[in-house]
C-alpha positions in Angstrom: -0.5 -0.1 -0.1 1.5 2.9 -0.8 -1.3 5.1 1.4 -0.2 8.5 2.9 -1.5 8.8 6.7 -3.5 12.2 7.2 -2.8 13.0 11.0 -4.1 16.5 11.3 -2.2 18.5 14.0 -5.4 20.0 15.0 -5.8 21.5 18.9 -9.7 23.4 18.7 -11.6 21.2 15.8 -14.8 22.0 13.7 -16.6 19.4 11.3 -15.6 22.2 8.9 -12.2 21.5 9.0 -12.6 18.0 9.6 -14.5 17.5 6.4 -11.7 19.3 4.6 -9.3 16.5 5.4 -10.4 14.5 4.1 -11.8 13.7 0.1 -15.9 13.5 -0.4 -15.2 9.9 -1.1 -13.6 9.4 2.0 -16.9 10.5 4.3 -20.3 8.5 5.2 -21.7 11.1 6.9 -21.4 15.3 7.3 -22.6 14.7 10.9 -20.6 15.0 13.8 -20.8 13.7 17.2 -19.9 15.3 20.5 -18.3 14.1 23.2 -18.4 14.0 26.9 -16.5 17.6 27.4 -18.3 19.4 24.3 -15.2 18.5 22.0 -16.4 18.2 17.8 -15.7 14.7 16.2 -15.2 13.4 13.2 -17.9 11.4 11.5 -16.6 7.3 11.2 -14.7 7.7 7.9 -14.1 5.1 6.0 -10.1 6.2 5.0 -7.8 8.9 6.1 -6.4 11.5 3.6 -3.8 13.6 3.5 -4.9 17.4 4.6 -4.7 20.1 2.0 -3.6 23.3 2.5 -2.6 26.4 1.2 1.0 25.9 1.4 3.1 25.3 -1.8 3.5 20.9 -1.7 6.9 19.4 -1.2 7.8 15.7 -1.9 7.7 13.9 1.2 10.3 11.5 -0.5 12.3 14.1 -1.6 12.7 16.2 1.8 12.8 13.0 3.9 16.2 11.9 1.5 17.3 15.5 2.5 17.3 15.2 5.8 18.6 11.6 5.8 21.6 13.2 3.3 22.4 15.2 6.6 22.4 12.8 9.7 25.1 11.3 11.4 24.9 7.1 12.2 24.4 8.5 15.3 21.9 10.3 14.9 19.9 8.1 12.9 20.7 5.0 15.6 19.2 7.2 18.3 16.1 7.8 16.2 15.4 4.3 16.8 15.0 4.3 20.2 12.3 4.7 22.7 12.6 4.2 26.3 11.2 5.5 29.4 12.8 8.2 31.2 12.7 8.5 34.9 11.4 12.0 36.4 8.3 14.8 35.9 10.9 17.5 35.1 14.0 17.4 32.1 16.2 18.6 34.0 15.7 18.7 37.5 15.2 15.4 38.8 15.2 13.1 42.0 18.1 11.8 43.2 16.3 8.0 42.4 15.4 9.6 39.5 18.7 10.2 38.4 19.9 6.5 39.7 17.3 5.3 37.5 18.5 7.1 34.4 21.8 6.6 35.4 21.1 2.5 35.4 19.7 2.6 31.8 21.7 5.5 29.9 24.4 6.9 32.3 23.3 10.3 32.4 20.9 12.1 35.3 18.5 14.3 33.6 16.2 13.3 30.6 16.7 16.0 28.6 20.6 14.9 29.1 19.5 11.3 27.6 17.4 12.6 25.1 20.3 14.9 23.5 23.0 13.0 24.1 21.5 9.9 22.4 19.7 11.6 19.8 16.6 9.8 20.6 13.8 10.0 18.1 10.9 9.0 21.2 10.0 8.5 24.8 7.3 6.9 26.4 5.5 8.1 29.3 4.1 6.3 32.4 2.4 7.7 35.4 5.3 7.9 37.4 5.9 10.7 34.5 2.7 12.6 35.5 1.8 14.7 38.1 -0.7 17.0 36.2 -1.6 18.6 33.1 0.1 22.0 33.1 3.3 19.7 34.5 3.3 17.3 31.4 2.9 19.9 29.3 6.0 21.6 30.0 7.6 18.1 30.4 6.9 17.9 26.6 8.0 20.9 25.8 11.2 20.6 27.5 12.1 17.5 25.6 11.0 18.4 22.2 13.8 21.5 23.2 16.5 19.0 24.4 15.3 17.0 20.9 15.9 19.5 18.4 19.4 20.4 20.0 20.7 17.2 19.1 19.2 16.1 15.9 17.0 18.8 14.9 14.2 16.2 14.7 11.0 16.5 16.8 10.2 14.1 19.3 7.8 11.1 19.2 6.0 11.3 22.5 3.9 8.6 23.1 1.4 6.9 25.7 -0.6 3.7 26.3 -4.1 5.5 26.5 -6.5 2.4 25.4 -9.3 3.2 28.4 -10.6 0.9 31.1 -7.4 -0.5 33.1 -5.0 0.9 30.5 -4.4 4.9 31.3 -1.5 6.8 32.2 -3.0 10.2 32.1 -6.2 11.1 33.8 -5.7 15.1 34.5 -7.5 16.6 31.9 -8.7 13.9 30.3 -11.9 11.6 29.4 -11.0 8.1 30.4 -13.2 5.9 28.6 -14.0 2.3 29.7 -12.7 -1.2 28.7 -12.8 -1.9 25.2 -15.2 -5.1 25.8 -17.6 -2.7 27.5 -17.9 -0.7 24.2 -20.4 -3.0 22.9 -19.6 -3.2 19.2 -20.4 0.6 18.7 -17.9 2.0 16.4 -19.3 6.0 16.6 -18.4 5.6 20.1 -15.1 4.4 19.3 -14.6 6.5 16.5 -15.7 9.4 19.5 -13.6 8.1 22.1 -10.5 7.7 19.7 -10.9 11.7 18.8 -11.7 13.0 22.2 -8.4 11.1 23.9 -6.2 12.2 21.0 -7.0 15.6 21.1 -6.7 16.3 25.3 -3.8 14.3 25.2 -2.4 16.1 22.0 -2.6 19.1 24.7 -0.6 17.3 26.8 2.4 17.2 24.1 1.3 13.5 23.3 1.7 12.0 19.5 1.2 8.6 19.8 -1.1 6.7 21.3 -0.6 2.9 22.0 -4.2 1.9 21.3 -6.0 0.2 19.6 -5.9 -3.7 20.9 -6.6 -5.8 17.8 -6.3 -8.8 19.7 -9.4 -11.1 19.1 -10.3 -13.1 21.9 -11.6 -16.9 22.3 -15.1 -17.1 23.4 -15.0 -17.1 27.4 -11.5 -17.6 27.0 -11.1 -13.9 27.6 -7.6 -15.1 28.3 -4.1 -12.5 29.4 -6.1 -9.5 27.1 -9.5 -9.7 28.5 -11.5 -6.6 28.3 -8.8 -4.7 26.9 -10.0 -6.7 23.5 -12.9 -5.1 21.7 -14.6 -9.2 21.6 -14.4 -12.5 20.0 -15.8 -11.9 16.7 -12.9 -10.6 14.3 -15.4 -8.8 11.9 -17.0 -6.5 14.8 -13.0 -6.3 16.2 -11.8 -4.9 12.8 -14.8 -2.5 12.7 -14.3 -1.2 16.2 -10.2 -0.5 15.7 -11.0 1.2 12.5 -13.3 3.6 14.6 -10.9 4.4 16.8 -7.7 4.2 14.4 -9.9 7.2 12.6 -10.7 9.2 15.7 -7.0 9.1 16.9 -5.5 10.2 13.4 -8.3 12.8 12.9 -7.5 14.5 16.3 -3.6 14.8 15.3 -2.1 11.8 17.0 -0.3 8.6 15.5 -2.5 5.2 16.0 -0.5 1.9 17.3 -2.4 -0.9 16.8 -1.5 -3.7 18.7 -0.2 -6.6 19.6 0.7 -8.0 16.5 0.0 -10.9 14.8 -1.9 -11.1 17.7 -2.2 -11.9 21.3 -6.1 -12.5 22.4 -6.2 -16.0 22.1 -3.2 -16.7 24.5 -3.6 -16.9 28.4 0.2 -16.2 29.1 1.2 -12.8 30.2 3.6 -11.7 27.7 5.2 -9.5 31.0 6.1 -12.6 32.2 7.8 -15.1 30.2 7.0 -16.0 26.4 2.8 -16.5 24.8 2.9 -19.2 22.1 -0.1 -18.6 20.0 -1.3 -22.3 19.0 -2.9 -21.6 15.2 -2.2 -22.9 11.9 -2.3 -20.3 8.8 -6.3 -20.9 8.3 -7.0 -20.1 11.3 -4.9 -17.2 12.0 -6.4 -15.7 9.1 -9.4 -16.2 9.5 -9.1 -14.7 13.0 -6.0 -12.9 13.9 -5.4 -11.4 10.8 -8.7 -9.6 10.1 -8.6 -6.9 12.3 -5.0 -6.0 11.3 -6.1 -5.6 8.0 -9.1 -3.1 8.7 -6.1 -1.4 10.5 -3.6 -1.3 7.5 -6.4 -0.9 5.2 -7.4 2.6 7.5 -3.8 4.0 7.2 -2.4 3.0 10.7 0.5 5.0 11.6 2.7 2.3 13.8 2.0 -1.4 14.2 3.0 -2.8 17.5 4.6 -6.7 17.6 3.6 -8.6 20.5 6.0 -11.0 22.1 4.5 -14.0 21.5 5.9 -17.3 19.6 3.4 -18.6 16.3 5.0 -21.7 15.2 2.1 -22.0 12.8 3.3 -18.8 10.9 7.3 -19.3 12.1 7.9 -22.3 12.5 11.7 -21.7 14.2 9.5 -20.4 16.7 11.0 -17.5 17.5 9.0 -14.3 19.1 7.7 -12.1 16.5 10.1 -9.6 18.1 12.5 -11.1 16.2 10.8 -12.6 13.4 11.8 -11.6 10.1 9.4 -14.0 8.5 6.6 -12.3 11.2 7.3 -8.8 10.3 9.0 -8.4 6.8 7.7 -11.5 5.1 4.1 -11.3 6.4 3.2 -7.5 7.7 5.0 -5.8 4.8 5.5 -7.8 2.2 2.1 -9.9 1.9 0.0 -7.6 3.7 1.3 -4.2 2.5 2.5 -2.2 5.1 5.0 0.3 5.0 4.0 2.4 8.2 6.7 2.3 11.2 7.0 -1.4 13.0 7.9 -0.7 16.9 8.2 -3.6 19.3 6.3 -4.1 22.5 8.2 -3.1 25.4 11.7 -5.1 25.8 12.0 -5.1 29.7 9.4 -8.0 29.5 9.9 -11.4 30.8 9.0 -12.6 27.3 12.5 -11.4 26.1 14.2 -11.2 29.0 16.3 -14.2 28.5 18.1 -12.4 25.5 21.2 -10.1 25.4 19.9 -6.7 25.2 22.4 -5.7 22.3 21.3 -8.8 20.4 17.7 -8.5 20.7 17.6 -4.7 19.6 20.0 -5.4 16.4 17.5 -8.7 15.7 14.6 -6.6 16.1 15.6 -4.3 13.8 16.7 -6.7 11.3 13.7 -8.5 11.0 12.2 -5.5 10.1 11.1 -3.5 13.4 11.9 0.4 13.4 11.4 1.4 16.7 12.6 0.1 19.9 10.2 0.5 23.1 11.9 0.6 26.6 15.4 -1.1 26.0 15.9 -2.1 29.3 19.6 -1.1 28.8 19.4 2.0 26.5 23.4 2.7 26.1 24.0 -1.3 25.5 20.9 -1.2 22.5 22.2 2.3 21.1 25.8 1.1 21.2 25.1 -2.5 19.8 23.3 -1.0 17.1 26.4 1.3 16.0 28.6 -1.4 16.2 26.1 -3.8 13.9 26.1 -0.8 11.7 30.2 -0.3 11.6 30.8 -4.4 11.1 27.7 -3.9 8.6 25.9 -6.6 10.4 22.9 -3.5 9.5 23.5 -2.0 6.3 23.2 1.5 6.2 20.1 1.2 3.4 18.8 -1.0 6.2 19.0 1.9 9.0 17.8 3.9 6.0 15.0 2.6 5.7 13.8 2.5 9.0 14.9 5.9 9.8 13.1 7.2 7.0 9.4 5.8 8.0 10.1 6.9 11.3 11.2 10.9 9.4 7.9 10.1 7.5 6.0 9.9 10.6 7.5 12.9 12.1 6.7 14.6 8.8 3.1 14.0 9.1 2.8 14.8 12.6 4.0 18.2 11.9 7.8 17.1 14.2 10.2 18.2 10.7 11.2 22.0 10.4 10.2 23.1 7.4 12.6 23.9 4.4 13.2 27.1 3.2 
């Protein structure tokens, strides 16, 4: 697929602006929904189109190639990393937070780490959040730190699914669990839009949602109420609605957990699950919501930590399975956006060498490494892999190019003069 993701950077949005963001063929209805806090939200949209402006159009590929040509290897490698950093302020941190940051990066403050490692993004946890005003200031200061090193904007991500998975609650509407939506696609669209709009005001531009996992009837497993249900077609509709809402609000949606975590009972935070399906069953169940996400131009696909022998007979975790990421997701299903690993500090991949895991995930087709437990080790291992040509310059540029394209969609690249 060669569609572009439309992620309109908006704060106060009217129906007219939303309709201008989409071609007439994309819009099913000109009716608008109204969120629980009075925000205007879009009607369901089948695809997301590129936001039209009066500015002269710059060829995105040309712009990205221009940036790539000016970047050092260190800057490129830094774009692949999205750690959690300790602290509620960018530069002034407690002694406890400084110690946590030194453990993963050898530096005290989040701003120092962002600048020194040329980071492409960060992930917020509850420990980073005190209030909406505080988080907005933290986001602005980290963006300034990124600009000082790479000159590129920072991806700022958060898990905000609703229900039991919410990191931010101040000045944000907390929606119910996915299972409680009752298959209401308009409600999923509303929830995505309102959530994205509210989080954007606090500096967040990537939301790790929706969950596209299909659970088994009567056996919700580990994913449980985070799933929209056991009917893959209904889950697909809900996923499509959530993505539409989020991305029309100006944030990137990150659908998870590829290639489908719903039919497993094992908690991947603790150990590696194994999905027992053959290819035919997977095609008729797990694949369907991810196809819908890709057709709806989702910005990011998050790869879960699970083995699927029916897809990759080696039994390797999907995290570093070239068969599951590159061959299936990219080549067969046509996804050309950003692939992100699930958090690399989870028990499912805890037995692997941290540096080797970072390199192997990129070689398998991932673009962003989420929460590497030892940031310095991941960074240095990737640099060494480039130097010894285990990771080719071409392969590195593929990932960085995809990340830059996403940043361009989010308005995080400086305009050309």
